[in-house]
C-alpha positions as CSV (number, residue, x, y, z in Angstrom):
1,M,30.3,0.3,-42.3
2,N,33.0,2.2,-40.3
3,E,31.3,5.5,-41.0
4,F,28.0,4.0,-39.7
5,L,29.6,2.9,-36.5
6,F,31.2,6.3,-36.1
7,Y,27.9,8.1,-36.3
8,W,26.2,5.5,-34.2
9,S,28.8,6.0,-31.5
10,I,28.4,9.8,-31.6
11,F,24.6,9.4,-31.4
12,S,24.8,6.9,-28.5
13,I,27.2,9.1,-26.5
14,A,25.4,12.3,-27.1
15,G,22.0,10.7,-26.4
16,S,23.2,9.2,-23.2
17,W,24.4,12.5,-21.9
18,L,21.3,14.3,-23.1
19,I,19.2,11.7,-21.2
20,R,21.3,12.3,-18.0
21,I,20.9,16.1,-18.2
22,V,17.2,16.1,-19.0
23,M,16.3,13.5,-16.5
24,L,18.4,15.2,-13.8
25,A,16.2,18.3,-14.2
26,L,13.0,16.1,-14.2
27,V,13.8,13.5,-11.5
28,V,15.0,16.0,-8.8
29,Q,11.4,17.2,-8.6
30,R,10.4,13.8,-7.3
31,K,9.6,13.4,-3.6
32,P,11.1,12.0,-1.4
33,A,14.7,12.7,-2.2
34,S,15.6,9.0,-1.7
35,A,13.5,8.1,-4.7
36,A,15.1,10.7,-6.8
37,M,18.5,9.5,-5.8
38,G,17.6,5.9,-6.7
39,W,16.5,6.9,-10.2
40,L,19.5,9.1,-10.8
41,V,21.8,6.2,-10.0
42,V,20.1,4.0,-12.5
43,I,19.9,6.7,-15.2
44,F,23.6,7.7,-14.7
45,F,25.0,4.2,-15.1
46,M,22.3,2.9,-17.7
47,P,20.8,6.0,-19.3
48,W,18.8,4.3,-22.0
49,V,17.5,1.5,-19.8
50,G,16.8,4.1,-17.1
51,L,14.8,6.2,-19.5
52,V,12.6,3.3,-20.5
53,L,12.1,2.2,-16.9
54,Y,11.2,5.7,-15.9
55,L,8.6,6.0,-18.6
56,L,7.1,2.7,-17.4
57,I,7.2,3.0,-13.7
58,G,8.7,6.4,-12.8
59,E,5.6,8.5,-12.0
60,N,2.9,7.7,-9.5
61,T,0.2,9.0,-11.8
62,L,-3.3,7.9,-12.9
63,P,-4.9,8.7,-16.2
64,R,-7.2,11.7,-16.3
65,R,-10.3,9.5,-16.8
66,R,-9.7,7.7,-13.6
67,I,-9.0,10.9,-11.7
68,E,-12.2,12.4,-12.9
69,R,-14.1,9.2,-12.0
70,Y,-12.7,9.3,-8.5
71,G,-13.7,13.0,-8.2
72,N,-17.3,11.9,-9.1
73,L,-17.1,9.2,-6.4
74,L,-16.2,11.7,-3.7
75,S,-19.2,13.9,-4.6
76,H,-21.5,10.9,-4.1
77,I,-19.9,9.3,-1.1
78,E,-21.2,11.9,1.3
79,S,-24.6,10.2,1.1
80,I,-22.9,7.0,2.2
81,F,-21.1,8.6,5.1
82,H,-24.4,10.1,6.2
83,R,-25.4,6.6,7.2
84,Y,-22.4,6.4,9.5
85,R,-23.5,9.6,11.2
86,Q,-26.9,8.1,12.0
87,Y,-25.1,5.3,13.9
88,S,-24.4,6.0,17.6
89,G,-21.3,3.7,17.7
90,I,-18.9,6.3,16.4
91,V,-16.3,6.8,19.2
92,R,-13.0,8.3,20.1
93,P,-11.1,5.6,22.0
94,D,-9.3,6.5,25.2
95,L,-6.0,4.7,25.1
96,G,-4.2,7.1,27.4
97,P,-2.4,10.4,26.8
98,S,0.5,8.9,24.8
99,F,-1.9,7.9,22.0
100,D,-4.1,11.0,21.9
101,S,-2.1,12.6,19.1
102,T,-2.1,9.3,17.1
103,I,-5.8,9.1,17.2
104,T,-6.1,12.7,16.2
105,L,-3.9,12.0,13.2
106,V,-6.0,9.0,12.3
107,E,-9.2,11.1,12.4
108,H,-7.5,13.8,10.3
109,L,-6.1,11.5,7.6
110,T,-8.8,9.0,7.0
111,R,-12.4,9.2,5.8
112,M,-13.6,6.3,7.9
113,P,-14.9,6.8,11.4
114,I,-13.8,4.7,14.4
115,L,-16.7,2.3,15.2
116,T,-17.5,0.2,18.2
117,G,-19.9,-2.7,18.5
118,N,-17.9,-5.1,16.3
119,D,-16.5,-8.6,16.6
120,A,-13.4,-10.1,14.8
121,E,-12.1,-13.6,14.4
122,M,-8.5,-14.2,13.3
123,L,-7.8,-17.0,10.9
124,T,-4.2,-18.1,10.2
125,R,-4.7,-21.3,8.1
126,T,-5.4,-21.0,4.4
127,N,-7.9,-23.8,4.3
128,D,-9.8,-22.5,7.3
129,V,-10.2,-19.1,5.6
130,I,-11.4,-20.7,2.4
131,D,-13.8,-23.0,4.3
132,R,-15.4,-20.1,6.2
133,L,-15.6,-17.9,3.1
134,V,-17.2,-20.6,1.1
135,A,-19.7,-21.3,3.9
136,D,-20.6,-17.5,4.1
137,I,-21.0,-17.3,0.3
138,N,-23.2,-20.4,0.4
139,S,-25.4,-18.6,3.0
140,A,-25.5,-15.3,1.0
141,R,-29.0,-14.0,0.2
142,K,-28.4,-10.5,-1.4
143,H,-24.8,-10.0,-2.7
144,V,-21.2,-11.1,-2.5
145,H,-18.4,-8.7,-3.2
146,L,-14.8,-10.0,-3.6
147,M,-11.7,-7.9,-4.3
148,F,-8.3,-9.7,-4.3
149,Y,-4.9,-9.0,-5.7
150,I,-4.4,-12.7,-6.6
151,F,-7.4,-14.9,-7.5
152,A,-5.8,-18.1,-8.9
153,N,-7.1,-20.7,-11.2
154,D,-6.2,-23.5,-8.8
155,A,-8.0,-25.8,-6.4
156,T,-8.7,-22.9,-4.0
157,G,-9.8,-20.5,-6.7
158,N,-12.1,-23.0,-8.2
159,R,-13.7,-23.7,-4.8
160,I,-14.5,-20.0,-4.4
161,G,-15.6,-19.9,-8.1
162,D,-18.0,-22.8,-7.7
163,A,-19.5,-21.1,-4.6
164,L,-20.0,-17.9,-6.6
165,I,-21.7,-19.7,-9.4
166,H,-24.1,-21.5,-7.0
167,A,-24.9,-18.1,-5.3
168,V,-25.8,-16.6,-8.7
169,E,-28.1,-19.5,-9.4
170,R,-29.9,-18.6,-6.2
171,G,-30.4,-15.0,-7.3
172,V,-27.5,-13.5,-5.4
173,T,-25.6,-10.6,-7.1
174,C,-21.9,-11.5,-7.2
175,R,-19.3,-8.9,-8.1
176,V,-15.6,-9.7,-8.3
177,L,-12.8,-7.2,-8.7
178,V,-9.3,-8.6,-9.3
179,D,-5.9,-7.0,-10.0
180,A,-5.2,-7.2,-13.7
181,V,-1.6,-8.3,-13.1
182,G,-1.9,-10.4,-10.0
183,S,-4.8,-12.4,-11.4
184,R,-4.0,-12.3,-15.1
185,P,-3.9,-16.1,-15.6
186,M,-7.2,-16.5,-13.9
187,L,-8.9,-13.9,-16.0
188,K,-8.2,-16.0,-19.1
189,T,-9.6,-19.2,-17.6
190,L,-11.7,-19.3,-14.5
191,G,-12.7,-15.7,-15.0
192,K,-14.3,-16.5,-18.3
193,R,-16.3,-19.3,-16.8
194,L,-17.5,-17.1,-13.9
195,S,-18.6,-14.4,-16.4
196,Q,-20.5,-16.9,-18.5
197,K,-22.4,-18.1,-15.4
198,G,-23.4,-14.5,-14.4
199,V,-20.7,-13.4,-12.0
200,S,-19.7,-9.8,-12.7
201,I,-15.9,-9.9,-12.8
202,R,-13.7,-7.0,-13.7
203,P,-9.9,-6.5,-13.8
204,F,-8.5,-3.5,-11.9
205,L,-6.0,-1.3,-13.8
206,P,-5.6,-3.3,-17.0
207,V,-2.1,-3.0,-18.5
208,N,-1.0,-3.1,-22.1
209,L,1.8,-1.5,-24.1
210,M,-0.5,1.0,-25.7
211,R,-1.4,2.5,-22.3
212,F,2.0,2.6,-20.5
213,Y,2.3,6.3,-21.1
214,M,-1.1,6.9,-19.3
215,E,-0.4,5.2,-16.0
216,R,2.3,3.5,-14.1
217,I,2.1,-0.2,-15.0
218,D,3.3,-1.5,-11.6
219,M,0.7,0.6,-9.7
220,R,-1.5,-2.3,-8.5
221,N,-4.5,-3.0,-6.3
222,H,-3.1,-5.0,-3.5
223,R,-6.3,-5.1,-1.4
224,K,-8.0,-8.3,-0.2
225,I,-11.7,-7.8,0.7
226,A,-14.8,-9.9,0.9
227,V,-18.2,-8.6,1.9
228,I,-21.3,-10.8,2.1
229,D,-24.8,-9.2,2.5
230,S,-23.3,-6.1,4.2
231,C,-23.0,-8.1,7.5
232,I,-19.8,-10.2,7.1
233,A,-16.5,-9.1,5.8
234,Y,-13.0,-10.5,5.5
235,T,-9.6,-8.8,5.0
236,G,-6.0,-9.5,5.7
237,S,-3.0,-10.8,3.8
238,Q,-4.4,-13.9,2.2
239,N,-5.2,-14.1,-1.5
240,I,-7.5,-16.6,-3.2
241,V,-4.8,-19.1,-4.0
242,D,-3.4,-22.4,-2.7
243,A,-1.1,-22.0,0.4
244,G,2.0,-22.5,-1.7
245,Y,1.3,-19.7,-4.1
246,G,2.7,-22.0,-6.8
247,H,5.9,-22.7,-4.8
248,F,5.9,-26.4,-3.9
249,D,8.6,-26.0,-1.2
250,L,7.5,-22.7,0.4
251,A,4.1,-22.4,2.1
252,W,2.7,-19.0,2.8
253,H,1.5,-18.1,6.4
254,D,-1.1,-15.4,6.5
255,I,-3.6,-13.7,8.8
256,M,-7.1,-12.9,7.8
257,V,-9.8,-11.4,10.0
258,R,-13.5,-12.2,9.7
259,L,-15.5,-9.2,10.8
260,T,-19.0,-8.6,11.8
261,G,-20.7,-5.4,13.0
262,P,-20.9,-1.8,11.7
263,V,-17.2,-1.8,10.5
264,V,-18.3,-4.1,7.7
265,L,-19.9,-1.0,6.1
266,E,-16.4,0.6,5.9
267,L,-15.0,-2.3,3.8
268,Q,-18.2,-2.2,1.7
269,T,-17.4,1.5,1.1
270,V,-13.8,0.6,-0.1
271,F,-15.1,-2.1,-2.4
272,A,-17.8,0.2,-3.8
273,G,-15.2,3.0,-4.4
274,D,-12.9,0.6,-6.3
275,W,-15.8,-0.9,-8.2
276,H,-16.8,2.6,-9.3
277,F,-13.2,3.6,-10.0
278,E,-12.9,0.7,-12.5
279,T,-16.4,0.3,-13.9
280,G,-18.2,3.7,-13.5
281,E,-21.1,2.0,-11.7
282,M,-22.1,3.6,-8.4
283,L,-23.1,1.1,-5.7
284,D,-25.0,3.3,-3.2
285,S,-28.4,1.6,-2.7
286,P,-29.7,1.0,0.9
287,E,-29.5,-2.7,0.2
288,V,-25.7,-2.5,-0.3
289,F,-25.2,0.0,2.6
290,T,-27.4,-1.4,5.4
291,I,-25.7,-0.8,8.7
292,P,-25.2,-4.1,10.5
293,S,-26.3,-4.5,14.1
294,S,-23.8,-4.5,16.9
295,T,-22.2,-7.9,17.3
296,G,-19.5,-7.4,19.9
297,Q,-17.4,-4.9,21.9
298,M,-14.4,-4.3,19.6
299,T,-13.5,-0.9,18.4
300,I,-12.3,-1.0,14.8
301,Q,-11.5,1.2,11.9
302,A,-10.7,0.6,8.2
303,L,-7.7,2.5,6.7
304,P,-7.7,2.5,2.9
305,S,-4.6,4.0,1.3
306,G,-3.2,4.4,-2.2
307,P,-2.5,6.9,-5.0
308,T,-6.0,8.5,-4.8
309,Y,-5.1,9.8,-1.3
310,P,-3.2,13.2,-1.1
311,T,-0.8,11.9,1.6
312,E,0.8,8.6,2.5
313,N,-1.8,8.2,5.2
314,Y,-1.0,4.7,6.4
315,Q,2.7,5.4,6.6
316,H,2.1,8.6,8.6
317,I,-0.2,6.7,11.1
318,V,2.2,3.8,11.5
319,V,5.1,6.1,12.2
320,A,3.0,8.1,14.7
321,A,2.0,4.9,16.5
322,I,5.6,3.7,16.8
323,F,6.6,7.1,18.3
324,A,3.6,6.7,20.8
325,A,4.7,3.2,21.9
326,Q,5.7,3.0,25.6
327,R,6.6,-0.7,26.0
328,Q,6.7,-2.8,22.9
329,V,6.4,-2.8,19.1
330,T,6.1,-6.1,17.2
331,I,5.9,-6.2,13.4
332,T,5.5,-9.1,11.0
333,T,6.0,-8.6,7.3
334,P,7.4,-10.5,4.3
335,Y,8.8,-7.4,2.6
336,F,10.7,-4.8,4.5
337,V,12.0,-1.8,2.5
338,P,11.6,1.1,4.9
339,D,11.7,4.8,4.0
340,E,13.8,7.2,6.2
341,S,11.0,8.3,8.6
342,F,9.8,4.7,9.3
343,M,13.4,3.5,9.8
344,H,14.0,6.5,12.1
345,A,10.9,5.7,14.2
346,L,12.0,2.1,14.8
347,K,15.5,3.1,15.9
348,V,14.4,5.9,18.1
349,A,11.7,3.6,19.8
350,S,14.4,1.0,20.5
351,Q,16.9,3.6,21.8
352,R,14.3,5.0,24.3
353,G,13.7,1.6,25.8
354,V,10.8,0.3,23.8
355,I,11.2,-3.4,22.9
356,V,11.1,-3.5,19.1
357,E,10.7,-6.9,17.5
358,L,10.7,-7.5,13.7
359,I,9.7,-10.9,12.5
360,F,10.7,-11.6,8.9
361,P,10.7,-14.8,6.7
362,A,14.1,-16.5,6.6
363,R,13.4,-17.2,2.9
364,H,12.0,-14.8,0.3
365,D,10.2,-15.4,-2.9
366,Q,11.5,-12.2,-4.3
367,K,15.3,-12.2,-4.2
368,V,16.0,-8.6,-4.9
369,V,13.5,-7.3,-2.4
370,G,14.8,-9.8,0.1
371,A,18.4,-8.6,-0.4
372,A,17.3,-5.0,-0.1
373,S,15.5,-5.8,3.2
374,K,18.6,-7.5,4.7
375,A,20.7,-4.5,3.9
376,Y,18.9,-2.6,6.7
377,Y,19.5,-5.3,9.3
378,G,22.9,-4.1,10.5
379,E,21.6,-0.6,11.2
380,L,18.6,-1.9,13.1
381,L,20.7,-4.3,15.1
382,D,23.1,-1.5,16.1
383,A,20.0,0.4,17.4
384,G,19.0,-2.6,19.6
385,V,16.1,-3.8,17.5
386,H,15.4,-7.5,17.8
387,I,15.2,-9.3,14.4
388,Y,13.7,-12.8,14.1
389,E,13.8,-15.0,11.0
390,Y,10.8,-17.3,10.6
391,H,11.6,-20.7,9.2
392,P,8.5,-22.9,8.7
393,G,7.6,-21.0,5.4
394,L,7.2,-17.6,4.0
395,L,5.7,-15.4,6.7
396,H,3.2,-13.4,4.6
397,S,1.3,-11.8,7.6
398,K,1.3,-8.1,7.7
399,S,0.7,-7.0,11.3
400,M,1.8,-4.5,13.9
401,R,1.1,-4.5,17.7
402,I,1.8,-1.4,19.8
403,D,1.8,-2.1,23.6
404,D,-1.6,-3.6,24.4
405,S,-3.4,-0.6,22.9
406,L,-3.2,-0.8,19.1
407,A,-3.2,-3.6,16.5
408,F,-2.8,-3.2,12.7
409,I,-3.7,-6.0,10.3
410,G,-4.1,-5.8,6.6
411,T,-2.6,-6.0,3.1
412,S,0.2,-3.4,3.4
413,N,3.8,-4.5,3.7
414,F,6.1,-2.3,5.6
415,D,7.9,-1.0,2.5
416,I,8.0,2.0,0.2
417,R,5.8,0.3,-2.4
418,S,2.9,-0.3,-0.1
419,F,3.2,3.1,1.6
420,T,3.3,5.2,-1.6
421,L,2.1,3.2,-4.6
422,N,-0.3,0.3,-4.2
423,F,-4.0,0.5,-3.3
424,E,-4.0,-1.1,0.2
425,I,-6.5,-1.8,3.0
426,N,-5.6,-2.1,6.7
427,M,-7.6,-2.4,9.8
428,V,-6.9,-0.7,13.1
429,F,-8.1,-2.4,16.3
430,Y,-8.3,-0.2,19.4
431,G,-7.9,-1.5,23.0
432,P,-6.7,-4.8,24.6
433,I,-9.5,-7.2,23.5
434,F,-8.2,-7.9,20.0
435,V,-4.5,-6.9,20.7
436,K,-4.1,-9.9,23.1
437,H,-5.3,-12.3,20.3
438,L,-2.7,-10.8,17.9
439,R,0.0,-11.1,20.6
440,T,-0.7,-14.8,20.9
441,I,-0.2,-15.3,17.2
442,Q,2.9,-13.1,17.0
443,E,4.4,-15.0,19.9
444,E,3.8,-18.3,18.0
445,Y,5.6,-16.8,15.0
446,R,8.5,-15.8,17.2
447,A,8.7,-19.3,18.8
448,N,9.3,-20.7,15.3
449,A,11.9,-18.1,14.4
450,S,15.6,-17.7,15.3
451,L,17.0,-14.5,16.8
452,L,19.5,-12.8,14.6
453,T,22.4,-11.5,16.7
454,R,24.9,-8.8,15.8
455,E,27.7,-11.3,15.9
456,K,26.0,-13.7,13.6
457,W,25.2,-10.9,11.2
458,Q,28.8,-9.8,11.0
459,M,29.8,-13.2,9.9
460,Q,28.0,-12.8,6.6
461,P,30.2,-13.2,3.5
462,R,31.4,-9.8,2.1
463,I,30.0,-10.6,-1.3
464,K,26.5,-10.9,0.1
465,T,26.9,-7.6,2.0
466,F,28.0,-6.0,-1.3
467,A,25.0,-7.4,-3.2
468,R,22.6,-6.3,-0.5
469,N,24.0,-2.8,-0.5
470,V,23.6,-2.6,-4.2
471,A,20.0,-3.8,-3.9
472,K,19.5,-1.2,-1.1
473,L,20.3,1.6,-3.6
474,L,17.3,0.5,-5.6
475,S,15.0,0.5,-2.5
476,P,12.9,3.5,-3.7
477,L,12.2,1.7,-6.9
478,L,11.3,-1.7,-5.6
């Protein structure tokens, strides 16, 4: 027995140091450097645990089959984009000289044109969103396309499910794409019922232990999109789930936009791309991609992002927009784990006289992420950034307003995970028409939040500060 323990100790010690040395050579190749440092901290203190975690979630890679499928999609997508070129509403907004470089960056990094002739309605109550979506599904005549991170088997999910079943019975084609992790319980229950009734439902990026070596298991599709008959679309932060998300004492507060006009075609393109990415089926018929008529005066653009893009396009655009701000930047997000460039942009904007407001939930549903977020508060307060903590519930809205010129609403949190890992969809609204509406909603959030002062922050117990700093070390991994 003693001999076994001796050899086991030798093996454990030698193996631990071998892991540290090998992983040092491997991990330092990761970009950015902050992510490499986070992994090295974990591997140095817990080499065996760190090795397993790295195998599971260390690389932002997709399996070869999916990469090839995405390549096939790009070769076909030109025919879809040709329909954009036939539309005269492609514009380059004039927001003044300070935003010219930002618009140039947007045009360079995205595949979606900036389109005018649209209308958008903001919805901030869960039941209102579901009521409108059910009514639009009930009015569908050709197709309904839904893609959501969470599609729950609860009262809200079943309302949407019943509407889909009735649509199928009328001859409407219904396709539903849900994240395999976020909607896992639904796939085993409501999902089976929908499939039996003729709804085409597919999980995105299925996960099992036999496939962990092929793809990062926490790489998720975080998008929320609904497209009805190519003429109405929804997107934003709300999932198909009751407002409490299963938490009886913490209601979520979201923003969704109901869109009409040519920009609907861009969300249809994102859905079609993800549907092909998962199923291999190409949705490129004229019926699916009919350009809607002009419905308003808003200029809007869709910004999809994720691991299939060569750069962190949304992060680059957000940072550029903050640097272009002249008067005010207001951001709402539930999860705030910034990378260095995003953090730098916020601090520099504040120090050059721009009013920078960050509105976060006072309570978090994810304790470690919440602790990591708070670890950045002191540095932001020192730079003059205004931090507000929202109290009525979990502020789940993901929005950013730059002066009266730009508004961003979508699914992306302002954190490293959303910028670099998840499949996300965000909308950019150009000009004052929509921005003023968002300002009203953000001001309502601020009115229900308390301003965090530097003095109040310094009164935090030291044990909390220590715990938050430890969580901050893991920021690149969260």
